[in-house]
C-alpha positions as CSV (number, residue, x, y, z in Angstrom):
1,M,2.0,-15.6,-6.7
2,R,0.6,-12.2,-7.8
3,I,0.5,-9.6,-5.0
4,A,-1.2,-6.3,-5.4
5,T,-1.9,-3.1,-3.5
6,W,-4.8,-0.7,-4.0
7,N,-6.1,2.4,-2.1
8,V,-9.7,1.7,-3.0
9,N,-11.2,4.9,-1.5
10,S,-14.2,3.1,0.0
11,V,-14.6,-0.6,-0.5
12,R,-18.4,-0.6,-0.2
13,S,-18.7,2.0,-3.0
14,R,-16.4,0.0,-5.3
15,V,-16.7,-3.6,-4.3
16,A,-17.9,-4.9,-7.7
17,R,-15.2,-3.1,-9.5
18,I,-12.5,-4.3,-7.1
19,V,-13.5,-7.9,-7.2
20,D,-13.9,-7.8,-11.0
21,W,-10.4,-6.5,-11.3
22,M,-8.9,-9.0,-8.9
23,V,-10.4,-11.9,-11.0
24,R,-9.4,-10.4,-14.4
25,A,-5.9,-9.6,-13.2
26,D,-5.5,-13.1,-11.6
27,V,-4.5,-11.6,-8.2
28,D,-3.6,-14.0,-5.4
29,A,-3.4,-11.5,-2.6
30,L,-4.6,-7.9,-2.5
31,A,-3.7,-5.3,0.1
32,M,-6.3,-2.6,0.4
33,Q,-6.2,0.8,2.0
34,E,-8.9,3.4,2.8
35,I,-11.6,0.8,3.0
36,K,-13.6,3.3,5.2
37,C,-15.6,0.7,7.1
38,R,-15.6,-1.6,10.1
39,D,-15.2,-5.4,9.7
40,D,-19.0,-5.9,10.3
41,Q,-19.7,-3.5,7.4
42,F,-17.1,-5.0,5.0
43,P,-18.7,-6.7,1.9
44,H,-17.2,-10.1,2.7
45,T,-19.7,-12.1,0.7
46,E,-18.6,-10.6,-2.7
47,F,-15.0,-11.5,-2.0
48,E,-15.8,-15.0,-0.8
49,R,-17.9,-15.7,-3.9
50,A,-14.8,-14.9,-5.9
51,G,-12.6,-17.3,-3.8
52,Y,-11.0,-14.8,-1.4
53,E,-10.9,-14.7,2.3
54,V,-10.4,-11.3,3.9
55,A,-8.7,-10.0,7.1
56,V,-10.1,-6.5,7.9
57,H,-9.0,-3.7,10.3
58,G,-11.4,-0.8,10.2
59,L,-12.6,1.3,13.2
60,N,-15.0,3.8,11.6
61,Q,-15.7,5.5,8.3
62,W,-12.1,6.8,8.1
63,N,-8.9,5.0,7.0
64,G,-9.1,1.2,7.3
65,V,-7.0,-1.5,5.8
66,A,-7.6,-5.1,4.6
67,I,-6.0,-8.1,2.9
68,A,-7.8,-10.4,0.6
69,S,-6.2,-13.7,-0.3
70,R,-7.1,-16.9,-2.2
71,V,-3.8,-18.6,-1.1
72,G,-4.4,-18.6,2.6
73,I,-4.1,-16.0,5.3
74,G,-2.9,-16.3,8.8
75,E,-0.9,-14.7,11.7
76,V,-3.0,-11.5,11.4
77,A,-1.7,-8.4,13.2
78,T,-3.3,-4.9,13.3
79,A,-0.4,-2.9,14.5
80,F,3.4,-3.0,14.5
81,D,5.6,-2.4,17.5
82,G,5.9,1.3,18.4
83,M,3.2,2.4,16.0
84,P,2.0,5.8,17.2
85,G,-1.6,7.0,17.5
86,F,-3.2,10.3,16.8
87,A,-6.2,12.3,18.1
88,K,-6.7,16.0,17.3
89,G,-5.8,18.1,20.2
90,M,-4.0,15.3,22.1
91,E,-0.4,14.9,22.8
92,G,1.8,12.2,24.4
93,P,2.2,8.5,23.9
94,D,-1.4,7.4,24.8
95,Q,-3.2,8.6,21.7
96,P,-5.5,6.1,20.1
97,L,-4.2,3.9,17.3
98,E,-5.8,4.5,13.9
99,A,-6.7,1.6,11.5
100,R,-3.6,2.1,9.2
101,A,-1.8,-1.2,9.3
102,I,-2.7,-4.9,8.9
103,G,-0.2,-7.7,8.4
104,A,-0.7,-11.3,7.5
105,T,1.1,-14.3,6.1
106,V,-0.1,-15.4,2.7
107,G,0.8,-17.9,0.1
108,D,4.3,-19.4,0.4
109,G,5.1,-17.7,3.7
110,V,5.1,-14.1,2.4
111,R,4.6,-11.6,5.3
112,L,2.4,-9.0,3.7
113,W,1.6,-5.6,5.4
114,S,-1.1,-3.4,4.0
115,L,-0.2,0.2,5.1
116,Y,-2.0,3.5,4.9
117,V,0.7,6.0,5.9
118,P,-0.7,9.3,7.4
119,N,-1.2,12.1,4.9
120,G,0.6,14.8,6.8
121,R,-2.0,17.5,5.7
122,S,0.4,20.4,5.7
123,L,4.0,21.1,6.9
124,D,2.8,22.9,10.0
125,D,0.1,20.5,10.9
126,P,0.4,18.1,13.9
127,H,-0.5,15.3,11.5
128,Y,2.8,16.0,9.7
129,R,4.8,15.2,12.8
130,Y,2.6,12.2,13.3
131,K,3.4,11.0,9.8
132,L,7.1,11.2,10.4
133,D,6.9,9.4,13.7
134,W,4.7,6.7,12.1
135,L,7.3,6.2,9.4
136,E,10.1,6.0,11.8
137,A,8.3,3.4,13.9
138,L,7.6,1.4,10.7
139,R,11.3,1.6,9.8
140,A,12.4,0.4,13.3
141,A,9.8,-2.5,13.2
142,A,10.9,-3.6,9.7
143,A,14.6,-3.5,10.7
144,G,13.8,-5.6,13.7
145,W,11.9,-8.2,11.7
146,L,14.7,-8.5,9.2
147,A,17.4,-8.6,11.9
148,A,15.5,-11.5,13.6
149,E,14.8,-13.3,10.3
150,P,17.1,-12.1,7.4
151,A,15.6,-14.5,4.9
152,L,12.0,-13.4,5.6
153,P,10.0,-12.7,2.4
154,L,8.5,-9.4,3.6
155,A,6.4,-7.0,1.6
156,L,5.4,-3.6,2.9
157,V,2.8,-2.3,0.5
158,G,0.3,0.4,0.3
159,D,-0.3,4.1,0.1
160,F,2.8,5.8,1.5
161,N,1.7,9.4,0.8
162,I,5.2,10.2,-0.4
163,A,6.6,10.9,-3.8
164,P,10.2,10.0,-3.1
165,T,11.8,11.6,-6.1
166,D,10.9,14.5,-8.4
167,A,10.2,12.0,-11.2
168,D,7.4,10.6,-9.0
169,N,5.6,14.0,-8.9
170,G,3.7,15.2,-11.9
171,D,1.2,17.4,-10.0
172,P,2.0,21.1,-10.4
173,T,0.3,22.0,-7.1
174,I,2.7,19.7,-5.1
175,V,5.8,21.9,-4.6
176,P,8.9,20.9,-2.8
177,G,9.5,23.1,0.2
178,V,5.8,24.0,0.4
179,S,3.8,20.8,0.2
180,T,3.6,17.6,2.0
181,H,4.4,14.3,0.1
182,V,7.6,15.9,-1.3
183,S,9.3,17.5,1.7
184,E,12.9,16.6,2.5
185,P,12.0,14.9,5.9
186,E,9.3,12.8,4.2
187,R,11.6,11.7,1.5
188,A,14.4,11.0,4.0
189,A,11.9,8.8,6.0
190,F,11.1,6.8,2.8
191,S,14.9,6.4,2.1
192,A,15.3,5.1,5.6
193,L,13.0,2.3,4.8
194,L,15.2,1.3,1.9
195,T,18.3,1.5,4.1
196,A,16.6,-0.8,6.6
197,G,16.7,-3.6,4.0
198,L,13.8,-3.0,1.7
199,A,13.7,-2.3,-2.0
200,D,11.2,-0.6,-4.4
201,V,10.6,-3.6,-6.7
202,V,8.2,-1.8,-9.1
203,R,10.2,1.1,-10.5
204,P,13.1,-1.0,-11.9
205,I,10.5,-2.9,-14.0
206,V,8.1,0.0,-14.7
207,P,10.3,3.0,-15.2
208,T,7.5,5.6,-15.6
209,G,4.0,6.1,-14.4
210,Y,2.0,7.5,-11.5
211,T,-0.4,5.7,-9.1
212,Y,-2.6,8.6,-8.0
213,W,-4.4,11.4,-9.7
214,D,-6.5,14.0,-7.8
215,Y,-10.2,14.1,-8.9
216,Q,-9.9,17.9,-9.4
217,Q,-8.6,20.0,-12.3
218,L,-8.5,17.3,-14.9
219,R,-5.4,15.8,-13.2
220,F,-5.9,12.4,-14.8
221,P,-6.5,13.4,-18.4
222,R,-3.5,15.7,-18.1
223,N,-1.5,12.9,-16.4
224,E,-0.6,15.2,-13.5
225,G,-0.3,12.5,-10.9
226,L,1.9,11.2,-8.1
227,R,3.6,7.8,-7.5
228,I,2.8,7.3,-3.9
229,D,1.7,3.6,-3.8
230,F,4.5,1.1,-3.4
231,V,5.6,-2.5,-3.0
232,L,8.7,-2.5,-0.8
233,A,10.3,-5.9,-0.5
234,S,13.0,-7.5,1.6
235,A,16.0,-8.9,-0.2
236,A,14.6,-12.5,-0.1
237,L,11.3,-11.3,-1.7
238,A,12.9,-8.8,-4.1
239,E,15.0,-11.5,-5.6
240,A,11.9,-13.5,-6.4
241,V,10.0,-10.7,-8.2
242,T,9.6,-11.5,-11.9
243,D,7.2,-8.8,-13.1
244,A,5.4,-5.7,-12.1
245,A,2.6,-3.4,-13.3
246,I,0.8,-0.2,-12.6
247,H,-2.7,-0.7,-13.7
248,R,-3.5,2.8,-15.0
249,E,-6.6,1.7,-16.8
250,E,-8.4,1.3,-13.5
251,R,-8.4,5.1,-13.0
252,K,-10.9,5.2,-15.9
253,G,-14.6,4.4,-16.1
254,E,-17.4,5.0,-13.7
255,A,-16.6,6.1,-10.2
256,P,-13.0,5.0,-10.0
257,S,-10.8,5.4,-7.0
258,D,-8.2,8.2,-7.2
259,H,-5.5,5.5,-6.9
260,V,-4.8,2.5,-9.2
261,P,-3.6,-1.0,-8.3
262,V,0.1,-1.8,-8.3
263,A,0.9,-5.5,-8.8
264,V,4.0,-7.7,-8.6
265,D,4.6,-11.3,-9.5
266,V,6.7,-13.4,-7.1
267,D,8.3,-16.8,-7.7
268,L,9.7,-18.0,-4.5
269,D,9.8,-21.6,-5.7
270,G,11.3,-21.1,-9.1
271,D,8.1,-22.2,-10.8
272,E,8.6,-21.2,-14.4
273,D,5.0,-21.7,-15.3
274,D,3.9,-19.2,-12.7
275,A,6.7,-16.8,-13.7
276,D,5.4,-16.9,-17.3
277,R,1.9,-16.0,-16.3
278,P,0.9,-12.9,-18.2
279,M,0.5,-9.6,-16.3
280,V,-2.9,-8.2,-17.1
281,F,-3.1,-4.4,-17.7
């Protein structure tokens, strides 16, 4: 099974491009972030024509997440336990939840979560505290899932808005100690996810490469990007990963997203034919 994640930066603006890539890349399940629409606005028909059913969680023109699958989709959830909310000017535990998480079971029992981690904005912004609280709640939820079911094939995928090491940061405007995405607390929160029983299954296979380039200042031609999109897998799923790719070419062409897809091949059943399926770049 081929699983992918992509911050599409508006699904309605890029639906033809997204579906075309899914078909060309032979993707079985795609987690999307920043769809920027409600369920009733989502272009379901285009995905269905290509053989995919879609679970959508979008509340307005901001944020929004979805999962498209041609290998079944069930047990959909639109929040994890303890997930905090946010509203500008509000404090306390009753802030409204944003559309930043959707989980579903796809294929051979893989529990897939599409996640759009809060940006943080700046180190002194309330959104930064929200980001850290959100990540801690995600860590606690993942640890709980794996404690209850250690053999669970779990994938937390999406835009984490963190470059966990200096090698993941090629943007000269993103400066440790000054900028979000590379601050020590953010990187510690990312490391805590790994300590909770998850593994970055892309970097061991793809040792270099970014997943995001800002639209400004020729960041993409200069390759001044960030690696902020990840596939984090439980031990049971990580052991089944046979290949991975960062699809850099999707940053080119007409009206691309500022992110590119990241894909992994998973062989839970030991099917050699599936494991030998070529990874399309």
